[in-house]
mmCIF file of the protein (N, C-alpha, C, O) and its ligand, coordinates in Angstrom:
data_MODEL
# 
_entry.id   MODEL 
# 
loop_
_entity.id 
_entity.type 
_entity.pdbx_number_of_molecules 
1 polymer     1 
2 non-polymer 1 
# 
_entity_poly.entity_id                      1 
_entity_poly.type                           'polypeptide(L)' 
_entity_poly.nstd_linkage                   no 
_entity_poly.nstd_monomer                   no 
_entity_poly.pdbx_seq_one_letter_code       MAKCSFCSKEIEKGTGKIYVYKTGKILNFCSMKCEKNALKLKRKPIKFKWTKGEK 
_entity_poly.pdbx_seq_one_letter_code_can   MAKCSFCSKEIEKGTGKIYVYKTGKILNFCSMKCEKNALKLKRKPIKFKWTKGEK 
_entity_poly.pdbx_strand_id                 A 
# 
loop_
_entity_poly_seq.entity_id 
_entity_poly_seq.num 
_entity_poly_seq.mon_id 
_entity_poly_seq.hetero 
1 1  MET n 
1 2  ALA n 
1 3  LYS n 
1 4  CYS n 
1 5  SER n 
1 6  PHE n 
1 7  CYS n 
1 8  SER n 
1 9  LYS n 
1 10 GLU n 
1 11 ILE n 
1 12 GLU n 
1 13 LYS n 
1 14 GLY n 
1 15 THR n 
1 16 GLY n 
1 17 LYS n 
1 18 ILE n 
1 19 TYR n 
1 20 VAL n 
1 21 TYR n 
1 22 LYS n 
1 23 THR n 
1 24 GLY n 
1 25 LYS n 
1 26 ILE n 
1 27 LEU n 
1 28 ASN n 
1 29 PHE n 
1 30 CYS n 
1 31 SER n 
1 32 MET n 
1 33 LYS n 
1 34 CYS n 
1 35 GLU n 
1 36 LYS n 
1 37 ASN n 
1 38 ALA n 
1 39 LEU n 
1 40 LYS n 
1 41 LEU n 
1 42 LYS n 
1 43 ARG n 
1 44 LYS n 
1 45 PRO n 
1 46 ILE n 
1 47 LYS n 
1 48 PHE n 
1 49 LYS n 
1 50 TRP n 
1 51 THR n 
1 52 LYS n 
1 53 GLY n 
1 54 GLU n 
1 55 LYS n 
# 
loop_
_struct_asym.id 
_struct_asym.entity_id 
A 1 
B 2 
# 
loop_
_chem_comp.id 
_chem_comp.type 
_chem_comp.mon_nstd_flag 
ALA 'L-peptide linking' y 
ARG 'L-peptide linking' y 
ASN 'L-peptide linking' y 
CYS 'L-peptide linking' y 
GLU 'L-peptide linking' y 
GLY 'peptide linking'   y 
ILE 'L-peptide linking' y 
LEU 'L-peptide linking' y 
LYS 'L-peptide linking' y 
MET 'L-peptide linking' y 
PHE 'L-peptide linking' y 
PRO 'L-peptide linking' y 
SER 'L-peptide linking' y 
THR 'L-peptide linking' y 
TRP 'L-peptide linking' y 
TYR 'L-peptide linking' y 
VAL 'L-peptide linking' y 
ZN  non-polymer         . 
# 
_pdbx_entity_nonpoly.entity_id   2 
_pdbx_entity_nonpoly.name        ? 
_pdbx_entity_nonpoly.comp_id     ZN 
# 
_pdbx_nonpoly_scheme.asym_id         B 
_pdbx_nonpoly_scheme.entity_id       2 
_pdbx_nonpoly_scheme.mon_id          ZN 
_pdbx_nonpoly_scheme.ndb_seq_num     1 
_pdbx_nonpoly_scheme.pdb_seq_num     101 
_pdbx_nonpoly_scheme.auth_seq_num    101 
_pdbx_nonpoly_scheme.pdb_mon_id      ZN 
_pdbx_nonpoly_scheme.auth_mon_id     ZN 
_pdbx_nonpoly_scheme.pdb_strand_id   A 
_pdbx_nonpoly_scheme.pdb_ins_code    . 
# 
loop_
_atom_site.group_PDB 
_atom_site.id 
_atom_site.type_symbol 
_atom_site.label_atom_id 
_atom_site.label_alt_id 
_atom_site.label_comp_id 
_atom_site.label_asym_id 
_atom_site.label_entity_id 
_atom_site.label_seq_id 
_atom_site.pdbx_PDB_ins_code 
_atom_site.Cartn_x 
_atom_site.Cartn_y 
_atom_site.Cartn_z 
_atom_site.occupancy 
_atom_site.B_iso_or_equiv 
_atom_site.pdbx_formal_charge 
_atom_site.auth_seq_id 
_atom_site.auth_comp_id 
_atom_site.auth_asym_id 
_atom_site.auth_atom_id 
_atom_site.pdbx_PDB_model_num 
ATOM   1   N  N  . MET A 1 1  ? 7.045   16.527  -0.522  1.00 0.00 ? 1   MET A N  1 
ATOM   2   C  CA . MET A 1 1  ? 6.346   15.364  0.050   1.00 0.00 ? 1   MET A CA 1 
ATOM   3   C  C  . MET A 1 1  ? 6.583   14.125  -0.812  1.00 0.00 ? 1   MET A C  1 
ATOM   4   O  O  . MET A 1 1  ? 6.517   14.190  -2.039  1.00 0.00 ? 1   MET A O  1 
ATOM   5   N  N  . ALA A 1 2  ? 6.853   13.027  -0.175  1.00 0.00 ? 2   ALA A N  1 
ATOM   6   C  CA . ALA A 1 2  ? 7.127   11.792  -0.905  1.00 0.00 ? 2   ALA A CA 1 
ATOM   7   C  C  . ALA A 1 2  ? 5.843   11.214  -1.482  1.00 0.00 ? 2   ALA A C  1 
ATOM   8   O  O  . ALA A 1 2  ? 4.752   11.374  -0.933  1.00 0.00 ? 2   ALA A O  1 
ATOM   9   N  N  . LYS A 1 3  ? 6.014   10.547  -2.592  1.00 0.00 ? 3   LYS A N  1 
ATOM   10  C  CA . LYS A 1 3  ? 4.866   9.882   -3.198  1.00 0.00 ? 3   LYS A CA 1 
ATOM   11  C  C  . LYS A 1 3  ? 5.076   8.383   -3.198  1.00 0.00 ? 3   LYS A C  1 
ATOM   12  O  O  . LYS A 1 3  ? 6.197   7.892   -3.330  1.00 0.00 ? 3   LYS A O  1 
ATOM   13  N  N  . CYS A 1 4  ? 3.985   7.676   -3.050  1.00 0.00 ? 4   CYS A N  1 
ATOM   14  C  CA . CYS A 1 4  ? 4.054   6.218   -3.052  1.00 0.00 ? 4   CYS A CA 1 
ATOM   15  C  C  . CYS A 1 4  ? 4.563   5.730   -4.415  1.00 0.00 ? 4   CYS A C  1 
ATOM   16  O  O  . CYS A 1 4  ? 4.060   6.133   -5.464  1.00 0.00 ? 4   CYS A O  1 
ATOM   17  N  N  . SER A 1 5  ? 5.564   4.861   -4.372  1.00 0.00 ? 5   SER A N  1 
ATOM   18  C  CA . SER A 1 5  ? 6.144   4.347   -5.609  1.00 0.00 ? 5   SER A CA 1 
ATOM   19  C  C  . SER A 1 5  ? 5.193   3.414   -6.340  1.00 0.00 ? 5   SER A C  1 
ATOM   20  O  O  . SER A 1 5  ? 5.378   3.118   -7.520  1.00 0.00 ? 5   SER A O  1 
ATOM   21  N  N  . PHE A 1 6  ? 4.194   2.964   -5.640  1.00 0.00 ? 6   PHE A N  1 
ATOM   22  C  CA . PHE A 1 6  ? 3.264   2.019   -6.268  1.00 0.00 ? 6   PHE A CA 1 
ATOM   23  C  C  . PHE A 1 6  ? 1.984   2.686   -6.763  1.00 0.00 ? 6   PHE A C  1 
ATOM   24  O  O  . PHE A 1 6  ? 1.606   2.506   -7.920  1.00 0.00 ? 6   PHE A O  1 
ATOM   25  N  N  . CYS A 1 7  ? 1.320   3.444   -5.915  1.00 0.00 ? 7   CYS A N  1 
ATOM   26  C  CA . CYS A 1 7  ? 0.033   4.021   -6.307  1.00 0.00 ? 7   CYS A CA 1 
ATOM   27  C  C  . CYS A 1 7  ? 0.108   5.530   -6.564  1.00 0.00 ? 7   CYS A C  1 
ATOM   28  O  O  . CYS A 1 7  ? -0.887  6.145   -6.948  1.00 0.00 ? 7   CYS A O  1 
ATOM   29  N  N  . SER A 1 8  ? 1.290   6.124   -6.351  1.00 0.00 ? 8   SER A N  1 
ATOM   30  C  CA . SER A 1 8  ? 1.501   7.556   -6.616  1.00 0.00 ? 8   SER A CA 1 
ATOM   31  C  C  . SER A 1 8  ? 0.750   8.498   -5.677  1.00 0.00 ? 8   SER A C  1 
ATOM   32  O  O  . SER A 1 8  ? 0.694   9.705   -5.909  1.00 0.00 ? 8   SER A O  1 
ATOM   33  N  N  . LYS A 1 9  ? 0.187   7.946   -4.639  1.00 0.00 ? 9   LYS A N  1 
ATOM   34  C  CA . LYS A 1 9  ? -0.510  8.764   -3.669  1.00 0.00 ? 9   LYS A CA 1 
ATOM   35  C  C  . LYS A 1 9  ? 0.520   9.486   -2.801  1.00 0.00 ? 9   LYS A C  1 
ATOM   36  O  O  . LYS A 1 9  ? 1.579   8.933   -2.503  1.00 0.00 ? 9   LYS A O  1 
ATOM   37  N  N  . GLU A 1 10 ? 0.216   10.703  -2.399  1.00 0.00 ? 10  GLU A N  1 
ATOM   38  C  CA . GLU A 1 10 ? 1.151   11.415  -1.550  1.00 0.00 ? 10  GLU A CA 1 
ATOM   39  C  C  . GLU A 1 10 ? 1.172   10.813  -0.158  1.00 0.00 ? 10  GLU A C  1 
ATOM   40  O  O  . GLU A 1 10 ? 0.135   10.476  0.413   1.00 0.00 ? 10  GLU A O  1 
ATOM   41  N  N  . ILE A 1 11 ? 2.357   10.688  0.364   1.00 0.00 ? 11  ILE A N  1 
ATOM   42  C  CA . ILE A 1 11 ? 2.510   10.081  1.684   1.00 0.00 ? 11  ILE A CA 1 
ATOM   43  C  C  . ILE A 1 11 ? 2.664   11.164  2.737   1.00 0.00 ? 11  ILE A C  1 
ATOM   44  O  O  . ILE A 1 11 ? 3.544   12.020  2.640   1.00 0.00 ? 11  ILE A O  1 
ATOM   45  N  N  . GLU A 1 12 ? 1.813   11.121  3.730   1.00 0.00 ? 12  GLU A N  1 
ATOM   46  C  CA . GLU A 1 12 ? 1.885   12.115  4.793   1.00 0.00 ? 12  GLU A CA 1 
ATOM   47  C  C  . GLU A 1 12 ? 3.098   11.859  5.664   1.00 0.00 ? 12  GLU A C  1 
ATOM   48  O  O  . GLU A 1 12 ? 3.522   10.720  5.856   1.00 0.00 ? 12  GLU A O  1 
ATOM   49  N  N  . LYS A 1 13 ? 3.639   12.937  6.183   1.00 0.00 ? 13  LYS A N  1 
ATOM   50  C  CA . LYS A 1 13 ? 4.805   12.826  7.049   1.00 0.00 ? 13  LYS A CA 1 
ATOM   51  C  C  . LYS A 1 13 ? 4.499   11.930  8.234   1.00 0.00 ? 13  LYS A C  1 
ATOM   52  O  O  . LYS A 1 13 ? 3.454   12.062  8.871   1.00 0.00 ? 13  LYS A O  1 
ATOM   53  N  N  . GLY A 1 14 ? 5.406   11.029  8.522   1.00 0.00 ? 14  GLY A N  1 
ATOM   54  C  CA . GLY A 1 14 ? 5.216   10.163  9.669   1.00 0.00 ? 14  GLY A CA 1 
ATOM   55  C  C  . GLY A 1 14 ? 4.472   8.878   9.350   1.00 0.00 ? 14  GLY A C  1 
ATOM   56  O  O  . GLY A 1 14 ? 4.320   8.003   10.202  1.00 0.00 ? 14  GLY A O  1 
ATOM   57  N  N  . THR A 1 15 ? 4.009   8.777   8.108   1.00 0.00 ? 15  THR A N  1 
ATOM   58  C  CA . THR A 1 15 ? 3.319   7.554   7.719   1.00 0.00 ? 15  THR A CA 1 
ATOM   59  C  C  . THR A 1 15 ? 4.054   6.909   6.554   1.00 0.00 ? 15  THR A C  1 
ATOM   60  O  O  . THR A 1 15 ? 4.984   7.486   5.989   1.00 0.00 ? 15  THR A O  1 
ATOM   61  N  N  . GLY A 1 16 ? 3.630   5.728   6.212   1.00 0.00 ? 16  GLY A N  1 
ATOM   62  C  CA . GLY A 1 16 ? 4.235   5.054   5.079   1.00 0.00 ? 16  GLY A CA 1 
ATOM   63  C  C  . GLY A 1 16 ? 5.564   4.403   5.404   1.00 0.00 ? 16  GLY A C  1 
ATOM   64  O  O  . GLY A 1 16 ? 6.057   4.480   6.530   1.00 0.00 ? 16  GLY A O  1 
ATOM   65  N  N  . LYS A 1 17 ? 6.124   3.770   4.411   1.00 0.00 ? 17  LYS A N  1 
ATOM   66  C  CA . LYS A 1 17 ? 7.382   3.062   4.611   1.00 0.00 ? 17  LYS A CA 1 
ATOM   67  C  C  . LYS A 1 17 ? 8.344   3.375   3.481   1.00 0.00 ? 17  LYS A C  1 
ATOM   68  O  O  . LYS A 1 17 ? 7.950   3.682   2.356   1.00 0.00 ? 17  LYS A O  1 
ATOM   69  N  N  . ILE A 1 18 ? 9.616   3.286   3.823   1.00 0.00 ? 18  ILE A N  1 
ATOM   70  C  CA . ILE A 1 18 ? 10.634  3.478   2.797   1.00 0.00 ? 18  ILE A CA 1 
ATOM   71  C  C  . ILE A 1 18 ? 11.408  2.176   2.637   1.00 0.00 ? 18  ILE A C  1 
ATOM   72  O  O  . ILE A 1 18 ? 11.861  1.574   3.611   1.00 0.00 ? 18  ILE A O  1 
ATOM   73  N  N  . TYR A 1 19 ? 11.546  1.764   1.399   1.00 0.00 ? 19  TYR A N  1 
ATOM   74  C  CA . TYR A 1 19 ? 12.301  0.553   1.117   1.00 0.00 ? 19  TYR A CA 1 
ATOM   75  C  C  . TYR A 1 19 ? 13.531  0.916   0.300   1.00 0.00 ? 19  TYR A C  1 
ATOM   76  O  O  . TYR A 1 19 ? 13.429  1.529   -0.763  1.00 0.00 ? 19  TYR A O  1 
ATOM   77  N  N  . VAL A 1 20 ? 14.695  0.528   0.813   1.00 0.00 ? 20  VAL A N  1 
ATOM   78  C  CA . VAL A 1 20 ? 15.938  0.859   0.113   1.00 0.00 ? 20  VAL A CA 1 
ATOM   79  C  C  . VAL A 1 20 ? 16.607  -0.405  -0.406  1.00 0.00 ? 20  VAL A C  1 
ATOM   80  O  O  . VAL A 1 20 ? 16.893  -1.332  0.353   1.00 0.00 ? 20  VAL A O  1 
ATOM   81  N  N  . TYR A 1 21 ? 16.848  -0.425  -1.691  1.00 0.00 ? 21  TYR A N  1 
ATOM   82  C  CA . TYR A 1 21 ? 17.541  -1.555  -2.292  1.00 0.00 ? 21  TYR A CA 1 
ATOM   83  C  C  . TYR A 1 21 ? 19.031  -1.466  -2.021  1.00 0.00 ? 21  TYR A C  1 
ATOM   84  O  O  . TYR A 1 21 ? 19.545  -0.390  -1.712  1.00 0.00 ? 21  TYR A O  1 
ATOM   85  N  N  . LYS A 1 22 ? 19.716  -2.566  -2.132  1.00 0.00 ? 22  LYS A N  1 
ATOM   86  C  CA . LYS A 1 22 ? 21.168  -2.578  -1.961  1.00 0.00 ? 22  LYS A CA 1 
ATOM   87  C  C  . LYS A 1 22 ? 21.838  -1.704  -3.011  1.00 0.00 ? 22  LYS A C  1 
ATOM   88  O  O  . LYS A 1 22 ? 22.940  -1.195  -2.806  1.00 0.00 ? 22  LYS A O  1 
ATOM   89  N  N  . THR A 1 23 ? 21.161  -1.542  -4.128  1.00 0.00 ? 23  THR A N  1 
ATOM   90  C  CA . THR A 1 23 ? 21.720  -0.747  -5.218  1.00 0.00 ? 23  THR A CA 1 
ATOM   91  C  C  . THR A 1 23 ? 21.581  0.751   -4.956  1.00 0.00 ? 23  THR A C  1 
ATOM   92  O  O  . THR A 1 23 ? 22.146  1.570   -5.680  1.00 0.00 ? 23  THR A O  1 
ATOM   93  N  N  . GLY A 1 24 ? 20.822  1.104   -3.911  1.00 0.00 ? 24  GLY A N  1 
ATOM   94  C  CA . GLY A 1 24 ? 20.641  2.502   -3.597  1.00 0.00 ? 24  GLY A CA 1 
ATOM   95  C  C  . GLY A 1 24 ? 19.318  3.059   -4.075  1.00 0.00 ? 24  GLY A C  1 
ATOM   96  O  O  . GLY A 1 24 ? 18.966  4.197   -3.765  1.00 0.00 ? 24  GLY A O  1 
ATOM   97  N  N  . LYS A 1 25 ? 18.590  2.263   -4.823  1.00 0.00 ? 25  LYS A N  1 
ATOM   98  C  CA . LYS A 1 25 ? 17.282  2.690   -5.303  1.00 0.00 ? 25  LYS A CA 1 
ATOM   99  C  C  . LYS A 1 25 ? 16.311  2.734   -4.123  1.00 0.00 ? 25  LYS A C  1 
ATOM   100 O  O  . LYS A 1 25 ? 16.281  1.830   -3.288  1.00 0.00 ? 25  LYS A O  1 
ATOM   101 N  N  . ILE A 1 26 ? 15.529  3.794   -4.077  1.00 0.00 ? 26  ILE A N  1 
ATOM   102 C  CA . ILE A 1 26 ? 14.615  3.941   -2.953  1.00 0.00 ? 26  ILE A CA 1 
ATOM   103 C  C  . ILE A 1 26 ? 13.161  3.927   -3.412  1.00 0.00 ? 26  ILE A C  1 
ATOM   104 O  O  . ILE A 1 26 ? 12.788  4.582   -4.385  1.00 0.00 ? 26  ILE A O  1 
ATOM   105 N  N  . LEU A 1 27 ? 12.364  3.174   -2.693  1.00 0.00 ? 27  LEU A N  1 
ATOM   106 C  CA . LEU A 1 27 ? 10.932  3.138   -2.989  1.00 0.00 ? 27  LEU A CA 1 
ATOM   107 C  C  . LEU A 1 27 ? 10.172  3.615   -1.760  1.00 0.00 ? 27  LEU A C  1 
ATOM   108 O  O  . LEU A 1 27 ? 10.512  3.259   -0.631  1.00 0.00 ? 27  LEU A O  1 
ATOM   109 N  N  . ASN A 1 28 ? 9.154   4.413   -1.983  1.00 0.00 ? 28  ASN A N  1 
ATOM   110 C  CA . ASN A 1 28 ? 8.298   4.869   -0.888  1.00 0.00 ? 28  ASN A CA 1 
ATOM   111 C  C  . ASN A 1 28 ? 6.945   4.192   -1.000  1.00 0.00 ? 28  ASN A C  1 
ATOM   112 O  O  . ASN A 1 28 ? 6.389   4.054   -2.089  1.00 0.00 ? 28  ASN A O  1 
ATOM   113 N  N  . PHE A 1 29 ? 6.431   3.778   0.133   1.00 0.00 ? 29  PHE A N  1 
ATOM   114 C  CA . PHE A 1 29 ? 5.115   3.157   0.119   1.00 0.00 ? 29  PHE A CA 1 
ATOM   115 C  C  . PHE A 1 29 ? 4.192   3.808   1.130   1.00 0.00 ? 29  PHE A C  1 
ATOM   116 O  O  . PHE A 1 29 ? 4.592   4.094   2.259   1.00 0.00 ? 29  PHE A O  1 
ATOM   117 N  N  . CYS A 1 30 ? 2.942   4.043   0.715   1.00 0.00 ? 30  CYS A N  1 
ATOM   118 C  CA . CYS A 1 30 ? 1.988   4.692   1.601   1.00 0.00 ? 30  CYS A CA 1 
ATOM   119 C  C  . CYS A 1 30 ? 1.372   3.688   2.566   1.00 0.00 ? 30  CYS A C  1 
ATOM   120 O  O  . CYS A 1 30 ? 0.870   4.060   3.627   1.00 0.00 ? 30  CYS A O  1 
ATOM   121 N  N  . SER A 1 31 ? 1.412   2.417   2.193   1.00 0.00 ? 31  SER A N  1 
ATOM   122 C  CA . SER A 1 31 ? 0.793   1.413   3.050   1.00 0.00 ? 31  SER A CA 1 
ATOM   123 C  C  . SER A 1 31 ? 1.398   0.036   2.827   1.00 0.00 ? 31  SER A C  1 
ATOM   124 O  O  . SER A 1 31 ? 2.136   -0.194  1.869   1.00 0.00 ? 31  SER A O  1 
ATOM   125 N  N  . MET A 1 32 ? 1.074   -0.853  3.720   1.00 0.00 ? 32  MET A N  1 
ATOM   126 C  CA . MET A 1 32 ? 1.525   -2.237  3.605   1.00 0.00 ? 32  MET A CA 1 
ATOM   127 C  C  . MET A 1 32 ? 1.027   -2.858  2.312   1.00 0.00 ? 32  MET A C  1 
ATOM   128 O  O  . MET A 1 32 ? 1.699   -3.675  1.683   1.00 0.00 ? 32  MET A O  1 
ATOM   129 N  N  . LYS A 1 33 ? -0.170  -2.442  1.940   1.00 0.00 ? 33  LYS A N  1 
ATOM   130 C  CA . LYS A 1 33 ? -0.807  -2.962  0.733   1.00 0.00 ? 33  LYS A CA 1 
ATOM   131 C  C  . LYS A 1 33 ? 0.082   -2.704  -0.488  1.00 0.00 ? 33  LYS A C  1 
ATOM   132 O  O  . LYS A 1 33 ? 0.318   -3.593  -1.306  1.00 0.00 ? 33  LYS A O  1 
ATOM   133 N  N  . CYS A 1 34 ? 0.554   -1.496  -0.584  1.00 0.00 ? 34  CYS A N  1 
ATOM   134 C  CA . CYS A 1 34 ? 1.398   -1.134  -1.716  1.00 0.00 ? 34  CYS A CA 1 
ATOM   135 C  C  . CYS A 1 34 ? 2.755   -1.814  -1.626  1.00 0.00 ? 34  CYS A C  1 
ATOM   136 O  O  . CYS A 1 34 ? 3.295   -2.277  -2.630  1.00 0.00 ? 34  CYS A O  1 
ATOM   137 N  N  . GLU A 1 35 ? 3.289   -1.870  -0.440  1.00 0.00 ? 35  GLU A N  1 
ATOM   138 C  CA . GLU A 1 35 ? 4.584   -2.505  -0.255  1.00 0.00 ? 35  GLU A CA 1 
ATOM   139 C  C  . GLU A 1 35 ? 4.512   -3.975  -0.650  1.00 0.00 ? 35  GLU A C  1 
ATOM   140 O  O  . GLU A 1 35 ? 5.371   -4.489  -1.366  1.00 0.00 ? 35  GLU A O  1 
ATOM   141 N  N  . LYS A 1 36 ? 3.494   -4.621  -0.178  1.00 0.00 ? 36  LYS A N  1 
ATOM   142 C  CA . LYS A 1 36 ? 3.303   -6.033  -0.453  1.00 0.00 ? 36  LYS A CA 1 
ATOM   143 C  C  . LYS A 1 36 ? 3.161   -6.293  -1.950  1.00 0.00 ? 36  LYS A C  1 
ATOM   144 O  O  . LYS A 1 36 ? 3.797   -7.188  -2.507  1.00 0.00 ? 36  LYS A O  1 
ATOM   145 N  N  . ASN A 1 37 ? 2.333   -5.509  -2.569  1.00 0.00 ? 37  ASN A N  1 
ATOM   146 C  CA . ASN A 1 37 ? 2.087   -5.694  -3.998  1.00 0.00 ? 37  ASN A CA 1 
ATOM   147 C  C  . ASN A 1 37 ? 3.337   -5.438  -4.827  1.00 0.00 ? 37  ASN A C  1 
ATOM   148 O  O  . ASN A 1 37 ? 3.631   -6.179  -5.765  1.00 0.00 ? 37  ASN A O  1 
ATOM   149 N  N  . ALA A 1 38 ? 4.054   -4.409  -4.487  1.00 0.00 ? 38  ALA A N  1 
ATOM   150 C  CA . ALA A 1 38 ? 5.222   -4.026  -5.265  1.00 0.00 ? 38  ALA A CA 1 
ATOM   151 C  C  . ALA A 1 38 ? 6.399   -4.972  -5.050  1.00 0.00 ? 38  ALA A C  1 
ATOM   152 O  O  . ALA A 1 38 ? 7.070   -5.363  -6.005  1.00 0.00 ? 38  ALA A O  1 
ATOM   153 N  N  . LEU A 1 39 ? 6.643   -5.335  -3.806  1.00 0.00 ? 39  LEU A N  1 
ATOM   154 C  CA . LEU A 1 39 ? 7.826   -6.121  -3.501  1.00 0.00 ? 39  LEU A CA 1 
ATOM   155 C  C  . LEU A 1 39 ? 7.625   -7.625  -3.587  1.00 0.00 ? 39  LEU A C  1 
ATOM   156 O  O  . LEU A 1 39 ? 8.456   -8.339  -4.148  1.00 0.00 ? 39  LEU A O  1 
ATOM   157 N  N  . LYS A 1 40 ? 6.536   -8.095  -3.038  1.00 0.00 ? 40  LYS A N  1 
ATOM   158 C  CA . LYS A 1 40 ? 6.342   -9.541  -2.986  1.00 0.00 ? 40  LYS A CA 1 
ATOM   159 C  C  . LYS A 1 40 ? 5.645   -10.096 -4.210  1.00 0.00 ? 40  LYS A C  1 
ATOM   160 O  O  . LYS A 1 40 ? 6.003   -11.161 -4.713  1.00 0.00 ? 40  LYS A O  1 
ATOM   161 N  N  . LEU A 1 41 ? 4.658   -9.374  -4.679  1.00 0.00 ? 41  LEU A N  1 
ATOM   162 C  CA . LEU A 1 41 ? 3.896   -9.893  -5.813  1.00 0.00 ? 41  LEU A CA 1 
ATOM   163 C  C  . LEU A 1 41 ? 4.391   -9.349  -7.145  1.00 0.00 ? 41  LEU A C  1 
ATOM   164 O  O  . LEU A 1 41 ? 4.053   -9.854  -8.215  1.00 0.00 ? 41  LEU A O  1 
ATOM   165 N  N  . LYS A 1 42 ? 5.218   -8.283  -7.039  1.00 0.00 ? 42  LYS A N  1 
ATOM   166 C  CA . LYS A 1 42 ? 5.787   -7.683  -8.241  1.00 0.00 ? 42  LYS A CA 1 
ATOM   167 C  C  . LYS A 1 42 ? 4.730   -7.324  -9.283  1.00 0.00 ? 42  LYS A C  1 
ATOM   168 O  O  . LYS A 1 42 ? 4.892   -7.566  -10.480 1.00 0.00 ? 42  LYS A O  1 
ATOM   169 N  N  . ARG A 1 43 ? 3.668   -6.751  -8.792  1.00 0.00 ? 43  ARG A N  1 
ATOM   170 C  CA . ARG A 1 43 ? 2.581   -6.371  -9.686  1.00 0.00 ? 43  ARG A CA 1 
ATOM   171 C  C  . ARG A 1 43 ? 2.843   -5.020  -10.315 1.00 0.00 ? 43  ARG A C  1 
ATOM   172 O  O  . ARG A 1 43 ? 3.598   -4.201  -9.792  1.00 0.00 ? 43  ARG A O  1 
ATOM   173 N  N  . LYS A 1 44 ? 2.207   -4.811  -11.442 1.00 0.00 ? 44  LYS A N  1 
ATOM   174 C  CA . LYS A 1 44 ? 2.329   -3.525  -12.116 1.00 0.00 ? 44  LYS A CA 1 
ATOM   175 C  C  . LYS A 1 44 ? 1.155   -2.653  -11.675 1.00 0.00 ? 44  LYS A C  1 
ATOM   176 O  O  . LYS A 1 44 ? 0.000   -3.048  -11.837 1.00 0.00 ? 44  LYS A O  1 
ATOM   177 N  N  . PRO A 1 45 ? 1.431   -1.498  -11.132 1.00 0.00 ? 45  PRO A N  1 
ATOM   178 C  CA . PRO A 1 45 ? 0.390   -0.599  -10.609 1.00 0.00 ? 45  PRO A CA 1 
ATOM   179 C  C  . PRO A 1 45 ? -0.742  -0.330  -11.588 1.00 0.00 ? 45  PRO A C  1 
ATOM   180 O  O  . PRO A 1 45 ? -1.897  -0.201  -11.182 1.00 0.00 ? 45  PRO A O  1 
ATOM   181 N  N  . ILE A 1 46 ? -0.428  -0.247  -12.843 1.00 0.00 ? 46  ILE A N  1 
ATOM   182 C  CA . ILE A 1 46 ? -1.417  0.134   -13.846 1.00 0.00 ? 46  ILE A CA 1 
ATOM   183 C  C  . ILE A 1 46 ? -2.586  -0.843  -13.938 1.00 0.00 ? 46  ILE A C  1 
ATOM   184 O  O  . ILE A 1 46 ? -3.653  -0.495  -14.445 1.00 0.00 ? 46  ILE A O  1 
ATOM   185 N  N  . LYS A 1 47 ? -2.385  -2.048  -13.455 1.00 0.00 ? 47  LYS A N  1 
ATOM   186 C  CA . LYS A 1 47 ? -3.430  -3.063  -13.545 1.00 0.00 ? 47  LYS A CA 1 
ATOM   187 C  C  . LYS A 1 47 ? -4.521  -2.926  -12.480 1.00 0.00 ? 47  LYS A C  1 
ATOM   188 O  O  . LYS A 1 47 ? -5.571  -3.563  -12.562 1.00 0.00 ? 47  LYS A O  1 
ATOM   189 N  N  . PHE A 1 48 ? -4.250  -2.085  -11.483 1.00 0.00 ? 48  PHE A N  1 
ATOM   190 C  CA . PHE A 1 48 ? -5.174  -2.038  -10.375 1.00 0.00 ? 48  PHE A CA 1 
ATOM   191 C  C  . PHE A 1 48 ? -5.950  -0.733  -10.258 1.00 0.00 ? 48  PHE A C  1 
ATOM   192 O  O  . PHE A 1 48 ? -5.376  0.354   -10.315 1.00 0.00 ? 48  PHE A O  1 
ATOM   193 N  N  . LYS A 1 49 ? -7.230  -0.855  -10.097 1.00 0.00 ? 49  LYS A N  1 
ATOM   194 C  CA . LYS A 1 49 ? -8.096  0.322   -10.022 1.00 0.00 ? 49  LYS A CA 1 
ATOM   195 C  C  . LYS A 1 49 ? -7.780  1.194   -8.818  1.00 0.00 ? 49  LYS A C  1 
ATOM   196 O  O  . LYS A 1 49 ? -7.891  2.417   -8.894  1.00 0.00 ? 49  LYS A O  1 
ATOM   197 N  N  . TRP A 1 50 ? -7.388  0.581   -7.712  1.00 0.00 ? 50  TRP A N  1 
ATOM   198 C  CA . TRP A 1 50 ? -7.164  1.364   -6.511  1.00 0.00 ? 50  TRP A CA 1 
ATOM   199 C  C  . TRP A 1 50 ? -5.865  2.160   -6.539  1.00 0.00 ? 50  TRP A C  1 
ATOM   200 O  O  . TRP A 1 50 ? -5.532  2.831   -5.562  1.00 0.00 ? 50  TRP A O  1 
ATOM   201 N  N  . THR A 1 51 ? -5.139  2.095   -7.631  1.00 0.00 ? 51  THR A N  1 
ATOM   202 C  CA . THR A 1 51 ? -3.910  2.874   -7.714  1.00 0.00 ? 51  THR A CA 1 
ATOM   203 C  C  . THR A 1 51 ? -4.101  4.195   -8.456  1.00 0.00 ? 51  THR A C  1 
ATOM   204 O  O  . THR A 1 51 ? -3.162  4.976   -8.616  1.00 0.00 ? 51  THR A O  1 
ATOM   205 N  N  . LYS A 1 52 ? -5.311  4.424   -8.895  1.00 0.00 ? 52  LYS A N  1 
ATOM   206 C  CA . LYS A 1 52 ? -5.563  5.628   -9.675  1.00 0.00 ? 52  LYS A CA 1 
ATOM   207 C  C  . LYS A 1 52 ? -5.409  6.925   -8.892  1.00 0.00 ? 52  LYS A C  1 
ATOM   208 O  O  . LYS A 1 52 ? -5.095  7.967   -9.469  1.00 0.00 ? 52  LYS A O  1 
ATOM   209 N  N  . GLY A 1 53 ? -5.626  6.868   -7.597  1.00 0.00 ? 53  GLY A N  1 
ATOM   210 C  CA . GLY A 1 53 ? -5.456  8.050   -6.768  1.00 0.00 ? 53  GLY A CA 1 
ATOM   211 C  C  . GLY A 1 53 ? -6.464  9.146   -7.060  1.00 0.00 ? 53  GLY A C  1 
ATOM   212 O  O  . GLY A 1 53 ? -6.106  10.315  -7.208  1.00 0.00 ? 53  GLY A O  1 
ATOM   213 N  N  . GLU A 1 54 ? -7.700  8.766   -7.139  1.00 0.00 ? 54  GLU A N  1 
ATOM   214 C  CA . GLU A 1 54 ? -8.754  9.752   -7.427  1.00 0.00 ? 54  GLU A CA 1 
ATOM   215 C  C  . GLU A 1 54 ? -8.926  10.729  -6.271  1.00 0.00 ? 54  GLU A C  1 
ATOM   216 O  O  . GLU A 1 54 ? -8.805  10.360  -5.103  1.00 0.00 ? 54  GLU A O  1 
ATOM   217 N  N  . LYS A 1 55 ? -9.208  11.971  -6.614  1.00 0.00 ? 55  LYS A N  1 
ATOM   218 C  CA . LYS A 1 55 ? -9.333  12.970  -5.564  1.00 0.00 ? 55  LYS A CA 1 
ATOM   219 C  C  . LYS A 1 55 ? -10.804 13.310  -5.285  1.00 0.00 ? 55  LYS A C  1 
ATOM   220 O  O  . LYS A 1 55 ? -11.093 14.140  -4.423  1.00 0.00 ? 55  LYS A O  1 
HETATM 221 ZN ZN . ZN  B 2 .  ? 0.476   3.466   -2.187  1.00 0.00 2 101 ZN  A ZN 1 
# 
């Protein structure tokens, strides 16, 4: 199962997004929120409480 490249949450099949760089690097995102933060704002996941992935 793929994990979100931003918050490390497991991504359920059929959900989430995959972003592929021209260099071949692949990022998986569980939600628009993560995609936006990672790609547009270039934020570091460690700074955000909601990335902890508490169970
Ligand atoms: Zn995520």
